[in-house]
N, C-alpha and C positions, 0 to 999 in steps of 0.2 A: 629445383626442381627436373626429373628427368622428363625426357621427351613421352608423350603418349602418340601411342600407334595404332590407327585405326585398322579395321578388321579389310584384308584385302584379299580374297580370293586367290590373284594373280600372281601374286609373292611365291617365292619358291621358299622351304622351309630355310629355317638359320639355324647353325648349329652355335651352341652355347656350352662351352665348357662339356663338350661331348654328347650332348643333349641336342637330338632335332627338335624343334621347335615350328610346330605347323600354325598356320594363319589360325584356327580353333584356339591353341595353347596362347598364341599370343594374343587375341583377344582376351581370353581370360587373363592373361598378365597385365592387360590396359585395365582393364575392369577392376582388377585389385587395387592397380594404382592409382585410379582416379577415387577409390573409395577410402586409401591412403591419405592421399591428398586435401580430400574434403576434411576426414578424420583431423589434419594437423591443421585446416582452417577453423572446422568449428571450436578446436582448444585455444587458438589461438584468441579467436573472435572470445569465447566465455573467459579466458583467464586474464582479458584487456591488451594482448600482445600486438594484435591485430585493429587498432583502434586510433584514435588522434589523443593525443596527450590531453589528461586530466578527467578522463572518465574510463569504468570498466565496462565491459557488456558482457552479460549471463544470458542462459535463455529467461525468459518472464515465470514468473511464479507460478508453478505448475507444472512448467512446459518440457517436456521430457526429449531426448535426442529421436528420430525417428529411424527405423531400420535404413540398415548400410544405402539401400540403394537410393534412399532420397538425401543422403546427407550431403549433395554438391546443393542441393535450392535451399536445405537449412541453413548451411552456413552462409549463402547470400543472403536466404531473409534478415539472418543475425547481423550481418555487415549494415545492410540496409537500415534495421532500427536504428542501429548504435551510429551511423551516418545522420538520421534523420535527429536523433536527441544532440549530438553535438551542432548539429545547426541552429534546432530549438534553444540550446543554452545558449548560443551567441545571440540572438535574438533576443532574447528576453533577458540579456545585458549580466549572466551569471559567471561566477567568477572562476568557477570548474562545470564539468559535464557532471550530474548528479550520477552517485554510485546506484547500479539496480542490484534490488534486493535479491536475494538467493531464493530458491525455493523452498517454499513453507514446508515445514516440519511434516515428515507421512503420520507420525505422531503427535498429536495436540498436547501441550503442556498442561499440567494440572493447575487451574486456575483456583485461588482461594482466598479468603480475606488477608489484608495485608494486617502485619499485627498493627496494633492498637487504633486500628478501623472496623473490628467486630462491633455488632452489636450483640444483645442478648437474646437468646435463640438462635445464634448464626447460624451451627452447624446442626442443631436439634431439630430446627425447621427448614434447614438447607435451603436459607435467604440469601437471595442472589451477591455473590463477593464484591465487594467496596476493593479497588486494586490501581496503583498507581503505574505497575511496571509486568511485563507478561513477564515468566520464565524462560528464557533462553539466550544460549552464549553467541548467537548468530548477531553480529553487531548492525542491528536495525532498531529505530525507532518508529511509533506511529504517529502520525498526524490525523487528530481530530479537531472541527472545526465546530463553535458552537451556536444557537440561536436562529440564523437566518434573515439579520437586518438587512445585511450590503447583498447585492445581486446583481452581480459585478460580470459582464460579460466577459470581459477580457483575464479573469480569474477562469473560468472554464475554460477558455482557449488554451490558455499558458500550461494547467494542468493538464491536457490531452494531449497537448503538444512535446511534453516533458515526459509522458507518461507518469506521473507520480500520482500513486494511493491516496488513499483518505477517507475519513469517516466522519459523517455529518450528523449533528444530534440538534435536533430540530424543535420550535416552538412556536405552536400557530398561532400567537396572537402576530408573529411578523412573518411566520412563511405564508398565510394566507391571503396576503398583499399579493402573491405572485405562486401559484402553486407549480407553473407551468415553468420556470426556473430549474427548479429544483428537479423537475420530470427529466429534464434534458441532464441533470448530474447523475441522476439514476441511469440513463440509458449510455452514462460511461464508467458505468460498472461501478459507483461508489453507491455505498449501503448508508438509509436513512433510515437513522433511530429518534429516539424519544428522548426529550428535554423539555416536558410539561408544554401545558395549554398556555401557562400565562408568564411560566419562570417565576414561581413566587419562592415564599423561605418557607420550605417544606415543613420544617420542626415546627413551625409555631402554627400548621393547621389540624386539625383534627384527623383520625385515620379516616372517613368518609371524604372528607374533602383532600385529602392526599390521592386518594385512589380514584376520585373525578379527575385530577389535574393529569394523572399518568394514565389511566383506561380509558377516559377521553382521547388523550392524544395517540394511543392507539389506534383508536378507532377511526381517525382520521385518517394517518400514514398508510392502513390498511384499503381505507377508501379510495384514497388519492394515487395510491402506490402500489397497489396491490397485495402487502404483506406487512405480517405485524411484526416490528421488529423484537430482537430479543436482547437488544442492549437500550440502557438509559441511564443517563445520565443528570443525577439531582443538582438541579440551580445551586449557584454558586459551589457548590463541591458538600454541601450541608444536608444532611440524612438523619433517621431516628428509626427505630426497631419498627413504627409503622411506614415507614418510607419504603423499607425493604418488603415488609407484608405486604403491602398495598402493591408493588411491582411484581413481586411475585405472582401474585392474584390474577395480575392483568398480563401475566406471560413472559413475564421480563427475566433472562436467565444470568444477565452481568451487570454491574455498575460499575463499569468503570470511571475514573476521575483522571489525575494527570499528576506528573512529577514536573514536567517545566511547561512554561508559558511564552509564548512567541508572540510579540507586539511588531509593529512596523520601525521603531525605534531601540526596541531593548529587548533582553529575554527576563525572565525570571525564574527561581529554582524553589523546589521543595528542600533538595538535601542540601547538608551543610559545605559538600565540596563543589557546590554550582557547576556543577558539571552533567554530560550526558552518560547513560550507561545503556548496555545492550536491554534492549525490549523496553525501555522510558515510553510512555506516553505521552507526546507533548500536546497543548490544549492551544487553540487560538481561537478568535471568533468572527463571524461576517462582518466586518467594518471595513469603511470607508475614510474620505477627508473629513467627513462630517465630524467622527470621534478621533481620528487618527490624523498624524502626521504623512500621511500617505496612505497609498490603496493596497487591496489586498495583493495586486503584485508584488508592491513592493515589500509586503510580510513574506511571501511565499521567496522571494529573493533572499533576503536577510534568513530566513528557516536555513533553506538549501544550500547557501553558500556556509552557514554554520556546521551543519552535522556535514555536509561532505568534506568541509578541511577535517571534521576529526575523525573521517574515515567510515560512518554511517550512510547505510542506505534507509530509504523509506519503505515501508513494507506495510502489508493492507492488514489492519488489526483484525478484521474478522476471519482472515485464512488460519490464525493462531488461536481462535477461539471452537 
């Protein structure tokens, strides 16, 4: 990198290739040089070239590079964020620094019901689609966490320090023991969605009973957290036509389920190839040692080590809907 010459009105003009460079011209050249260096720094950080081995750094989802005069501070901020992620990955004993998701698509993909997951009247009544994967070519997956039984403060800290997005689907019979825990989650940018009041087997209920389970949970989330969810996940992934009709009546737009499920000690797969695919939705639960042979941070470690080794970043589901 060449030297950057500061503007000095006392310096005499310098002859370069027959041209007289005045102090003002030198100042302009220095500014262009600083912009060029900053551009190189941003490119290096964004491509992962100016980072510690094991992770790439990109602008956060939705983040755009500022005007040229702010590129120096922008590059410095990206480097600082990546340094913090490297330190957090080491602190939480990850095998590698998690990859950062690219910016979400400006044009959202069309979400339709997965083949074989439709109900009668799916298109005619414009019912919420049930899907397991978001259509995208980006190498991203989406982490979703159900119910709300375990309320581990270490989990909140881990996800914040690593800057990992996720989506929560809550059931009130478990959440109501500590609404404040999930408020902290919401304050960290997590969207809180509907997983019914009591986690019943919905197809075994009448339409009116299903509507109560879904709509009453909408009301509780709005009261506690200020916003009615657009996403609903049927317990156990089981539903019928009445389920989706009731969900639509309650204001639900989408009914995502999952393609993989991660536990503290193993993975389970829906597809025959037992592999990740771009846009896959991954399920896990708010669980701890009471139900697992480990903690939620242990589960997150298993999840991140696997997806990172496969070259995937974790993106925010709502950014693609």
